PDB file of N, CA, C and O in Angstrom, chain B, residues numbered from 101:
ATOM      1  N   MET B 101       0.829  -1.190   0.000  1.00  0.00           N
ATOM      2  CA  MET B 101       0.000   0.000   0.000  1.00  0.00           C
ATOM      3  C   MET B 101       0.878   1.261   0.000  1.00  0.00           C
ATOM      4  O   MET B 101       0.588   2.241  -0.686  1.00  0.00           O
ATOM      5  N   LYS B 102       1.952   1.204   0.787  1.00  0.00           N
ATOM      6  CA  LYS B 102       2.841   2.370   0.862  1.00  0.00           C
ATOM      7  C   LYS B 102       3.408   2.710  -0.510  1.00  0.00           C
ATOM      8  O   LYS B 102       3.440   3.877  -0.901  1.00  0.00           O
ATOM      9  N   ASP B 103       3.859   1.686  -1.246  1.00  0.00           N
ATOM     10  CA  ASP B 103       4.398   1.923  -2.588  1.00  0.00           C
ATOM     11  C   ASP B 103       3.319   2.428  -3.538  1.00  0.00           C
ATOM     12  O   ASP B 103       3.579   3.302  -4.365  1.00  0.00           O
ATOM     13  N   TYR B 104       2.117   1.886  -3.427  1.00  0.00           N
ATOM     14  CA  TYR B 104       1.022   2.323  -4.291  1.00  0.00           C
ATOM     15  C   TYR B 104       0.708   3.805  -4.066  1.00  0.00           C
ATOM     16  O   TYR B 104       0.557   4.566  -5.022  1.00  0.00           O
ATOM     17  N   ILE B 105       0.611   4.202  -2.806  1.00  0.00           N
ATOM     18  CA  ILE B 105       0.335   5.608  -2.498  1.00  0.00           C
ATOM     19  C   ILE B 105       1.459   6.487  -3.035  1.00  0.00           C
ATOM     20  O   ILE B 105       1.201   7.514  -3.662  1.00  0.00           O
ATOM     21  N   ALA B 106       2.707   6.086  -2.791  1.00  0.00           N
ATOM     22  CA  ALA B 106       3.866   6.888  -3.202  1.00  0.00           C
ATOM     23  C   ALA B 106       4.049   6.943  -4.721  1.00  0.00           C
ATOM     24  O   ALA B 106       4.388   7.992  -5.269  1.00  0.00           O
ATOM     25  N   ASP B 107       3.829   5.826  -5.393  1.00  0.00           N
ATOM     26  CA  ASP B 107       4.138   5.750  -6.816  1.00  0.00           C
ATOM     27  C   ASP B 107       2.976   6.086  -7.743  1.00  0.00           C
ATOM     28  O   ASP B 107       3.192   6.542  -8.865  1.00  0.00           O
ATOM     29  N   VAL B 108       1.752   5.866  -7.286  1.00  0.00           N
ATOM     30  CA  VAL B 108       0.592   6.067  -8.161  1.00  0.00           C
ATOM     31  C   VAL B 108      -0.241   7.290  -7.742  1.00  0.00           C
ATOM     32  O   VAL B 108      -0.522   8.163  -8.563  1.00  0.00           O
ATOM     33  N   ILE B 109      -0.626   7.345  -6.486  1.00  0.00           N
ATOM     34  CA  ILE B 109      -1.512   8.419  -6.020  1.00  0.00           C
ATOM     35  C   ILE B 109      -0.762   9.740  -5.831  1.00  0.00           C
ATOM     36  O   ILE B 109      -1.228  10.790  -6.272  1.00  0.00           O
ATOM     37  N   ARG B 110       0.380   9.683  -5.186  1.00  0.00           N
ATOM     38  CA  ARG B 110       1.130  10.906  -4.849  1.00  0.00           C
ATOM     39  C   ARG B 110       1.439  11.776  -6.066  1.00  0.00           C
ATOM     40  O   ARG B 110       1.216  12.985  -5.995  1.00  0.00           O
ATOM     41  N   PRO B 111       1.941  11.229  -7.184  1.00  0.00           N
ATOM     42  CA  PRO B 111       2.218  12.100  -8.334  1.00  0.00           C
ATOM     43  C   PRO B 111       0.978  12.822  -8.860  1.00  0.00           C
ATOM     44  O   PRO B 111       1.073  13.956  -9.329  1.00  0.00           O
ATOM     45  N   LYS B 112      -0.170  12.176  -8.786  1.00  0.00           N
ATOM     46  CA  LYS B 112      -1.401  12.812  -9.254  1.00  0.00           C
ATOM     47  C   LYS B 112      -1.820  13.938  -8.312  1.00  0.00           C
ATOM     48  O   LYS B 112      -2.300  14.977  -8.764  1.00  0.00           O
ATOM     49  N   ILE B 113      -1.644  13.740  -7.012  1.00  0.00           N
ATOM     50  CA  ILE B 113      -1.958  14.774  -6.026  1.00  0.00           C
ATOM     51  C   ILE B 113      -0.976  15.942  -6.171  1.00  0.00           C
ATOM     52  O   ILE B 113      -1.368  17.104  -6.063  1.00  0.00           O
ATOM     53  N   GLN B 114       0.290  15.630  -6.414  1.00  0.00           N
ATOM     54  CA  GLN B 114       1.299  16.671  -6.577  1.00  0.00           C
ATOM     55  C   GLN B 114       1.015  17.545  -7.789  1.00  0.00           C
ATOM     56  O   GLN B 114       1.401  18.714  -7.816  1.00  0.00           O
ATOM     57  N   GLY B 115       0.349  16.991  -8.786  1.00  0.00           N
ATOM     58  CA  GLY B 115      -0.002  17.752  -9.978  1.00  0.00           C
ATOM     59  C   GLY B 115      -0.899  18.943  -9.669  1.00  0.00           C
ATOM     60  O   GLY B 115      -0.937  19.910 -10.430  1.00  0.00           O
ATOM     61  N   ASP B 116      -1.615  18.874  -8.563  1.00  0.00           N
ATOM     62  CA  ASP B 116      -2.484  19.976  -8.138  1.00  0.00           C
ATOM     63  C   ASP B 116      -1.885  20.765  -6.979  1.00  0.00           C
ATOM     64  O   ASP B 116      -2.574  21.564  -6.344  1.00  0.00           O
ATOM     65  N   GLY B 117      -0.593  20.539  -6.703  1.00  0.00           N
ATOM     66  CA  GLY B 117       0.064  21.283  -5.633  1.00  0.00           C
ATOM     67  C   GLY B 117      -0.066  20.669  -4.256  1.00  0.00           C
ATOM     68  O   GLY B 117       0.293  21.291  -3.257  1.00  0.00           O
ATOM     69  N   GLY B 118      -0.575  19.460  -4.200  1.00  0.00           N
ATOM     70  CA  GLY B 118      -0.756  18.799  -2.907  1.00  0.00           C
ATOM     71  C   GLY B 118       0.340  17.795  -2.623  1.00  0.00           C
ATOM     72  O   GLY B 118       1.261  17.597  -3.415  1.00  0.00           O
ATOM     73  N   GLU B 119       0.213  17.183  -1.492  1.00  0.00           N
ATOM     74  CA  GLU B 119       1.170  16.161  -1.055  1.00  0.00           C
ATOM     75  C   GLU B 119       0.413  15.165  -0.193  1.00  0.00           C
ATOM     76  O   GLU B 119      -0.434  15.549   0.614  1.00  0.00           O
ATOM     77  N   VAL B 120       0.716  13.890  -0.365  1.00  0.00           N
ATOM     78  CA  VAL B 120       0.072  12.844   0.426  1.00  0.00           C
ATOM     79  C   VAL B 120       1.092  11.768   0.744  1.00  0.00           C
ATOM     80  O   VAL B 120       1.946  11.437  -0.078  1.00  0.00           O
ATOM     81  N   ARG B 121       0.989  11.227   1.953  1.00  0.00           N
ATOM     82  CA  ARG B 121       1.837  10.099   2.323  1.00  0.00           C
ATOM     83  C   ARG B 121       1.065   9.197   3.279  1.00  0.00           C
ATOM     84  O   ARG B 121       0.176   9.636   4.009  1.00  0.00           O
ATOM     85  N   LEU B 122       1.436   7.934   3.247  1.00  0.00           N
ATOM     86  CA  LEU B 122       0.819   6.952   4.126  1.00  0.00           C
ATOM     87  C   LEU B 122       1.466   7.057   5.496  1.00  0.00           C
ATOM     88  O   LEU B 122       2.681   6.907   5.625  1.00  0.00           O
ATOM     89  N   LEU B 123       0.664   7.313   6.515  1.00  0.00           N
ATOM     90  CA  LEU B 123       1.171   7.384   7.876  1.00  0.00           C
ATOM     91  C   LEU B 123       1.174   6.002   8.527  1.00  0.00           C
ATOM     92  O   LEU B 123       2.168   5.587   9.122  1.00  0.00           O
ATOM     93  N   LYS B 124       0.031   5.285   8.402  1.00  0.00           N
ATOM     94  CA  LYS B 124      -0.036   3.934   8.964  1.00  0.00           C
ATOM     95  C   LYS B 124      -1.161   3.155   8.315  1.00  0.00           C
ATOM     96  O   LYS B 124      -2.082   3.718   7.724  1.00  0.00           O
ATOM     97  N   GLN B 125      -1.058   1.841   8.441  1.00  0.00           N
ATOM     98  CA  GLN B 125      -2.094   0.951   7.953  1.00  0.00           C
ATOM     99  C   GLN B 125      -2.352  -0.103   9.010  1.00  0.00           C
ATOM    100  O   GLN B 125      -1.433  -0.774   9.479  1.00  0.00           O
ATOM    101  N   GLU B 126      -3.611  -0.238   9.375  1.00  0.00           N
ATOM    102  CA  GLU B 126      -4.031  -1.258  10.323  1.00  0.00           C
ATOM    103  C   GLU B 126      -5.211  -1.988   9.708  1.00  0.00           C
ATOM    104  O   GLU B 126      -6.330  -1.475   9.690  1.00  0.00           O
ATOM    105  N   GLY B 127      -4.958  -3.173   9.209  1.00  0.00           N
ATOM    106  CA  GLY B 127      -6.009  -3.924   8.528  1.00  0.00           C
ATOM    107  C   GLY B 127      -6.433  -3.197   7.262  1.00  0.00           C
ATOM    108  O   GLY B 127      -5.602  -2.870   6.415  1.00  0.00           O
ATOM    109  N   ASN B 128      -7.733  -2.946   7.141  1.00  0.00           N
ATOM    110  CA  ASN B 128      -8.230  -2.239   5.958  1.00  0.00           C
ATOM    111  C   ASN B 128      -8.368  -0.731   6.207  1.00  0.00           C
ATOM    112  O   ASN B 128      -8.996  -0.029   5.414  1.00  0.00           O
ATOM    113  N   GLU B 129      -7.792  -0.238   7.288  1.00  0.00           N
ATOM    114  CA  GLU B 129      -7.863   1.178   7.632  1.00  0.00           C
ATOM    115  C   GLU B 129      -6.498   1.823   7.407  1.00  0.00           C
ATOM    116  O   GLU B 129      -5.497   1.402   7.987  1.00  0.00           O
ATOM    117  N   ILE B 130      -6.473   2.853   6.555  1.00  0.00           N
ATOM    118  CA  ILE B 130      -5.213   3.539   6.313  1.00  0.00           C
ATOM    119  C   ILE B 130      -5.350   5.011   6.700  1.00  0.00           C
ATOM    120  O   ILE B 130      -6.396   5.630   6.507  1.00  0.00           O
ATOM    121  N   THR B 131      -4.278   5.541   7.243  1.00  0.00           N
ATOM    122  CA  THR B 131      -4.228   6.945   7.617  1.00  0.00           C
ATOM    123  C   THR B 131      -3.290   7.646   6.646  1.00  0.00           C
ATOM    124  O   THR B 131      -2.118   7.292   6.521  1.00  0.00           O
ATOM    125  N   LEU B 132      -3.832   8.644   5.963  1.00  0.00           N
ATOM    126  CA  LEU B 132      -3.054   9.417   5.002  1.00  0.00           C
ATOM    127  C   LEU B 132      -2.871  10.832   5.515  1.00  0.00           C
ATOM    128  O   LEU B 132      -3.807  11.441   6.033  1.00  0.00           O
ATOM    129  N   VAL B 133      -1.657  11.355   5.368  1.00  0.00           N
ATOM    130  CA  VAL B 133      -1.363  12.728   5.751  1.00  0.00           C
ATOM    131  C   VAL B 133      -1.365  13.570   4.481  1.00  0.00           C
ATOM    132  O   VAL B 133      -0.664  13.263   3.517  1.00  0.00           O
ATOM    133  N   PHE B 134      -2.155  14.625   4.496  1.00  0.00           N
ATOM    134  CA  PHE B 134      -2.259  15.538   3.364  1.00  0.00           C
ATOM    135  C   PHE B 134      -1.589  16.857   3.710  1.00  0.00           C
ATOM    136  O   PHE B 134      -1.832  17.429   4.773  1.00  0.00           O
ATOM    137  N   GLN B 135      -0.742  17.337   2.803  1.00  0.00           N
ATOM    138  CA  GLN B 135      -0.031  18.597   3.004  1.00  0.00           C
ATOM    139  C   GLN B 135      -0.126  19.437   1.739  1.00  0.00           C
ATOM    140  O   GLN B 135      -0.817  19.068   0.790  1.00  0.00           O
ATOM    141  N   GLY B 136       0.563  20.554   1.731  1.00  0.00           N
ATOM    142  CA  GLY B 136       0.538  21.440   0.581  1.00  0.00           C
ATOM    143  C   GLY B 136      -0.860  21.999   0.396  1.00  0.00           C
ATOM    144  O   GLY B 136      -1.525  22.358   1.368  1.00  0.00           O
ATOM    145  N   GLU B 137      -1.304  22.072  -0.840  1.00  0.00           N
ATOM    146  CA  GLU B 137      -2.639  22.590  -1.131  1.00  0.00           C
ATOM    147  C   GLU B 137      -3.732  21.749  -0.488  1.00  0.00           C
ATOM    148  O   GLU B 137      -4.814  22.253  -0.186  1.00  0.00           O
ATOM    149  N   CYS B 138      -3.452  20.484  -0.281  1.00  0.00           N
ATOM    150  CA  CYS B 138      -4.444  19.595   0.352  1.00  0.00           C
ATOM    151  C   CYS B 138      -4.768  20.022   1.782  1.00  0.00           C
ATOM    152  O   CYS B 138      -5.871  19.775   2.271  1.00  0.00           O
ATOM    153  N   SER B 139      -3.815  20.658   2.448  1.00  0.00           N
ATOM    154  CA  SER B 139      -4.018  21.016   3.849  1.00  0.00           C
ATOM    155  C   SER B 139      -5.100  22.071   4.031  1.00  0.00           C
ATOM    156  O   SER B 139      -5.631  22.237   5.129  1.00  0.00           O
ATOM    157  N   LYS B 140      -5.426  22.782   2.958  1.00  0.00           N
ATOM    158  CA  LYS B 140      -6.473  23.807   3.058  1.00  0.00           C
ATOM    159  C   LYS B 140      -7.610  23.592   2.052  1.00  0.00           C
ATOM    160  O   LYS B 140      -8.462  24.462   1.873  1.00  0.00           O
ATOM    161  N   CYS B 141      -7.614  22.445   1.409  1.00  0.00           N
ATOM    162  CA  CYS B 141      -8.611  22.143   0.387  1.00  0.00           C
ATOM    163  C   CYS B 141     -10.004  21.983   1.003  1.00  0.00           C
ATOM    164  O   CYS B 141     -10.173  21.345   2.041  1.00  0.00           O
ATOM    165  N   LEU B 142     -10.982  22.572   0.345  1.00  0.00           N
ATOM    166  CA  LEU B 142     -12.357  22.506   0.828  1.00  0.00           C
ATOM    167  C   LEU B 142     -13.077  21.224   0.389  1.00  0.00           C
ATOM    168  O   LEU B 142     -14.129  20.887   0.933  1.00  0.00           O
ATOM    169  N   ILE B 143     -12.519  20.518  -0.581  1.00  0.00           N
ATOM    170  CA  ILE B 143     -13.175  19.306  -1.086  1.00  0.00           C
ATOM    171  C   ILE B 143     -12.296  18.067  -0.895  1.00  0.00           C
ATOM    172  O   ILE B 143     -12.292  17.161  -1.729  1.00  0.00           O
ATOM    173  N   LEU B 144     -11.559  18.041   0.203  1.00  0.00           N
ATOM    174  CA  LEU B 144     -10.675  16.908   0.471  1.00  0.00           C
ATOM    175  C   LEU B 144     -11.457  15.595   0.544  1.00  0.00           C
ATOM    176  O   LEU B 144     -10.934  14.544   0.174  1.00  0.00           O
ATOM    177  N   ASP B 145     -12.684  15.647   1.011  1.00  0.00           N
ATOM    178  CA  ASP B 145     -13.488  14.428   1.106  1.00  0.00           C
ATOM    179  C   ASP B 145     -13.708  13.785  -0.260  1.00  0.00           C
ATOM    180  O   ASP B 145     -13.747  12.559  -0.366  1.00  0.00           O
ATOM    181  N   ARG B 146     -13.851  14.592  -1.297  1.00  0.00           N
ATOM    182  CA  ARG B 146     -14.006  14.050  -2.653  1.00  0.00           C
ATOM    183  C   ARG B 146     -12.719  13.379  -3.120  1.00  0.00           C
ATOM    184  O   ARG B 146     -12.758  12.351  -3.797  1.00  0.00           O
ATOM    185  N   CYS B 147     -11.598  13.956  -2.762  1.00  0.00           N
ATOM    186  CA  CYS B 147     -10.298  13.371  -3.108  1.00  0.00           C
ATOM    187  C   CYS B 147     -10.107  12.035  -2.383  1.00  0.00           C
ATOM    188  O   CYS B 147      -9.626  11.065  -2.969  1.00  0.00           O
ATOM    189  N   VAL B 148     -10.483  11.997  -1.127  1.00  0.00           N
ATOM    190  CA  VAL B 148     -10.390  10.758  -0.349  1.00  0.00           C
ATOM    191  C   VAL B 148     -11.259   9.678  -0.992  1.00  0.00           C
ATOM    192  O   VAL B 148     -10.839   8.525  -1.095  1.00  0.00           O
ATOM    193  N   ASP B 149     -12.458  10.042  -1.422  1.00  0.00           N
ATOM    194  CA  ASP B 149     -13.326   9.080  -2.106  1.00  0.00           C
ATOM    195  C   ASP B 149     -12.687   8.585  -3.406  1.00  0.00           C
ATOM    196  O   ASP B 149     -12.779   7.404  -3.741  1.00  0.00           O
ATOM    197  N   TRP B 150     -12.042   9.492  -4.128  1.00  0.00           N
ATOM    198  CA  TRP B 150     -11.353   9.120  -5.366  1.00  0.00           C
ATOM    199  C   TRP B 150     -10.210   8.146  -5.072  1.00  0.00           C
ATOM    200  O   TRP B 150     -10.040   7.160  -5.788  1.00  0.00           O
ATOM    201  N   ILE B 151      -9.428   8.416  -4.024  1.00  0.00           N
ATOM    202  CA  ILE B 151      -8.321   7.532  -3.655  1.00  0.00           C
ATOM    203  C   ILE B 151      -8.861   6.146  -3.301  1.00  0.00           C
ATOM    204  O   ILE B 151      -8.292   5.134  -3.711  1.00  0.00           O
ATOM    205  N   LYS B 152      -9.957   6.099  -2.541  1.00  0.00           N
ATOM    206  CA  LYS B 152     -10.577   4.810  -2.196  1.00  0.00           C
ATOM    207  C   LYS B 152     -10.984   4.047  -3.452  1.00  0.00           C
ATOM    208  O   LYS B 152     -10.775   2.837  -3.541  1.00  0.00           O
ATOM    209  N   SER B 153     -11.560   4.748  -4.420  1.00  0.00           N
ATOM    210  CA  SER B 153     -11.997   4.076  -5.647  1.00  0.00           C
ATOM    211  C   SER B 153     -10.805   3.607  -6.478  1.00  0.00           C
ATOM    212  O   SER B 153     -10.880   2.555  -7.114  1.00  0.00           O
ATOM    213  N   GLU B 154      -9.716   4.358  -6.486  1.00  0.00           N
ATOM    214  CA  GLU B 154      -8.514   3.940  -7.212  1.00  0.00           C
ATOM    215  C   GLU B 154      -7.896   2.696  -6.572  1.00  0.00           C
ATOM    216  O   GLU B 154      -7.462   1.786  -7.279  1.00  0.00           O
ATOM    217  N   ILE B 155      -7.854   2.655  -5.260  1.00  0.00           N
ATOM    218  CA  ILE B 155      -7.328   1.483  -4.559  1.00  0.00           C
ATOM    219  C   ILE B 155      -8.192   0.267  -4.860  1.00  0.00           C
ATOM    220  O   ILE B 155      -7.671  -0.822  -5.098  1.00  0.00           O
ATOM    221  N   LYS B 156      -9.504   0.446  -4.850  1.00  0.00           N
ATOM    222  CA  LYS B 156     -10.428  -0.657  -5.155  1.00  0.00           C
ATOM    223  C   LYS B 156     -10.216  -1.145  -6.589  1.00  0.00           C
ATOM    224  O   LYS B 156     -10.159  -2.348  -6.844  1.00  0.00           O
ATOM    225  N   LYS B 157     -10.102  -0.201  -7.516  1.00  0.00           N
ATOM    226  CA  LYS B 157      -9.948  -0.556  -8.925  1.00  0.00           C
ATOM    227  C   LYS B 157      -8.609  -1.239  -9.201  1.00  0.00           C
ATOM    228  O   LYS B 157      -8.566  -2.264  -9.883  1.00  0.00           O
ATOM    229  N   ASP B 158      -7.522  -0.681  -8.678  1.00  0.00           N
ATOM    230  CA  ASP B 158      -6.190  -1.183  -9.004  1.00  0.00           C
ATOM    231  C   ASP B 158      -5.727  -2.342  -8.126  1.00  0.00           C
ATOM    232  O   ASP B 158      -5.045  -3.249  -8.605  1.00  0.00           O
ATOM    233  N   LEU B 159      -6.093  -2.317  -6.841  1.00  0.00           N
ATOM    234  CA  LEU B 159      -5.608  -3.334  -5.915  1.00  0.00           C
ATOM    235  C   LEU B 159      -6.691  -4.303  -5.454  1.00  0.00           C
ATOM    236  O   LEU B 159      -6.390  -5.331  -4.847  1.00  0.00           O
ATOM    237  N   GLY B 160      -7.953  -3.976  -5.742  1.00  0.00           N
ATOM    238  CA  GLY B 160      -9.050  -4.846  -5.347  1.00  0.00           C
ATOM    239  C   GLY B 160      -9.328  -4.860  -3.857  1.00  0.00           C
ATOM    240  O   GLY B 160      -9.916  -5.811  -3.343  1.00  0.00           O
ATOM    241  N   GLU B 161      -8.908  -3.808  -3.153  1.00  0.00           N
ATOM    242  CA  GLU B 161      -9.092  -3.747  -1.700  1.00  0.00           C
ATOM    243  C   GLU B 161     -10.085  -2.651  -1.327  1.00  0.00           C
ATOM    244  O   GLU B 161     -10.033  -1.542  -1.859  1.00  0.00           O
ATOM    245  N   ASP B 162     -10.991  -2.978  -0.402  1.00  0.00           N
ATOM    246  CA  ASP B 162     -11.869  -1.972   0.186  1.00  0.00           C
ATOM    247  C   ASP B 162     -11.173  -1.427   1.419  1.00  0.00           C
ATOM    248  O   ASP B 162     -10.859  -2.174   2.346  1.00  0.00           O
ATOM    249  N   VAL B 163     -10.933  -0.123   1.429  1.00  0.00           N
ATOM    250  CA  VAL B 163     -10.236   0.481   2.562  1.00  0.00           C
ATOM    251  C   VAL B 163     -11.052   1.627   3.147  1.00  0.00           C
ATOM    252  O   VAL B 163     -11.891   2.231   2.479  1.00  0.00           O
ATOM    253  N   LYS B 164     -10.781   1.896   4.392  1.00  0.00           N
ATOM    254  CA  LYS B 164     -11.309   3.087   5.053  1.00  0.00           C
ATOM    255  C   LYS B 164     -10.125   4.033   5.190  1.00  0.00           C
ATOM    256  O   LYS B 164      -9.075   3.652   5.708  1.00  0.00           O
ATOM    257  N   ILE B 165     -10.293   5.254   4.728  1.00  0.00           N
ATOM    258  CA  ILE B 165      -9.210   6.225   4.782  1.00  0.00           C
ATOM    259  C   ILE B 165      -9.493   7.251   5.864  1.00  0.00           C
ATOM    260  O   ILE B 165     -10.568   7.849   5.915  1.00  0.00           O
ATOM    261  N   ILE B 166      -8.513   7.441   6.721  1.00  0.00           N
ATOM    262  CA  ILE B 166      -8.574   8.490   7.732  1.00  0.00           C
ATOM    263  C   ILE B 166      -7.646   9.604   7.260  1.00  0.00           C
ATOM    264  O   ILE B 166      -6.425   9.446   7.284  1.00  0.00           O
ATOM    265  N   PRO B 167      -8.216  10.732   6.830  1.00  0.00           N
ATOM    266  CA  PRO B 167      -7.374  11.826   6.352  1.00  0.00           C
ATOM    267  C   PRO B 167      -6.901  12.708   7.510  1.00  0.00           C
ATOM    268  O   PRO B 167      -7.662  13.025   8.425  1.00  0.00           O
ATOM    269  N   VAL B 168      -5.635  13.092   7.447  1.00  0.00           N
ATOM    270  CA  VAL B 168      -5.056  14.001   8.432  1.00  0.00           C
ATOM    271  C   VAL B 168      -4.466  15.173   7.661  1.00  0.00           C
ATOM    272  O   VAL B 168      -3.604  14.994   6.800  1.00  0.00           O
ATOM    273  N   ARG B 169      -4.938  16.370   7.979  1.00  0.00           N
ATOM    274  CA  ARG B 169      -4.383  17.570   7.340  1.00  0.00           C
ATOM    275  C   ARG B 169      -3.215  18.062   8.177  1.00  0.00           C
ATOM    276  O   ARG B 169      -3.311  18.178   9.399  1.00  0.00           O
ATOM    277  N   LYS B 170      -2.130  18.344   7.510  1.00  0.00           N
ATOM    278  CA  LYS B 170      -0.968  18.882   8.214  1.00  0.00           C
ATOM    279  C   LYS B 170      -0.587  20.194   7.543  1.00  0.00           C
ATOM    280  O   LYS B 170      -0.127  20.227   6.402  1.00  0.00           O
ATOM    281  N   LYS B 171      -0.790  21.252   8.280  1.00  0.00           N
ATOM    282  CA  LYS B 171      -0.464  22.559   7.719  1.00  0.00           C
ATOM    283  C   LYS B 171       1.046  22.789   7.796  1.00  0.00           C
ATOM    284  O   LYS B 171       1.720  22.199   8.640  1.00  0.00           O
ATOM    285  N   PRO B 172       1.573  23.634   6.927  1.00  0.00           N
ATOM    286  CA  PRO B 172       3.011  23.932   6.962  1.00  0.00           C
ATOM    287  C   PRO B 172       3.415  24.565   8.289  1.00  0.00           C
ATOM    288  O   PRO B 172       2.645  25.311   8.894  1.00  0.00           O
ATOM    289  N   TYR B 173       4.616  24.262   8.726  1.00  0.00           N
ATOM    290  CA  TYR B 173       5.089  24.765  10.017  1.00  0.00           C
ATOM    291  C   TYR B 173       5.068  26.281  10.098  1.00  0.00           C
ATOM    292  O   TYR B 173       4.861  26.836  11.177  1.00  0.00           O
ATOM    293  N   PHE B 174       5.281  26.968   8.965  1.00  0.00           N
ATOM    294  CA  PHE B 174       5.362  28.430   9.008  1.00  0.00           C
ATOM    295  C   PHE B 174       3.989  29.096   9.200  1.00  0.00           C
ATOM    296  O   PHE B 174       3.926  30.303   9.433  1.00  0.00           O
ATOM    297  N   TRP B 175       2.886  28.329   9.105  1.00  0.00           N
ATOM    298  CA  TRP B 175       1.570  28.908   9.374  1.00  0.00           C
ATOM    299  C   TRP B 175       1.387  29.187  10.869  1.00  0.00           C
ATOM    300  O   TRP B 175       0.507  29.956  11.254  1.00  0.00           O
ATOM    301  N   ASP B 176       2.216  28.564  11.707  1.00  0.00           N
ATOM    302  CA  ASP B 176       2.105  28.762  13.154  1.00  0.00           C
ATOM    303  C   ASP B 176       2.848  30.005  13.635  1.00  0.00           C
ATOM    304  O   ASP B 176       2.669  30.422  14.779  1.00  0.00           O
ATOM    305  N   THR B 177       3.663  30.592  12.796  1.00  0.00           N
ATOM    306  CA  THR B 177       4.449  31.746  13.245  1.00  0.00           C
ATOM    307  C   THR B 177       3.766  33.043  12.943  1.00  0.00           C
ATOM    308  O   THR B 177       4.297  34.109  13.257  1.00  0.00           O
TER     309      THR B 177
END
């Protein structure tokens, strides 16, 4: 799953200025960290649904995705 997220999903997300990485996987539940433009995106839920459908289509797995937004460190200053 980690390679799939990094090699297939991540480049497509980066095309829109975002960033995604797999934080952890427990069974069929995966936690993804979204950064860049994704950290402030208003339609992140649609992207998460798209990622779920891509995983189902390409890997044949039904997963539950827990999205975590991580804002850039400089937003805190």
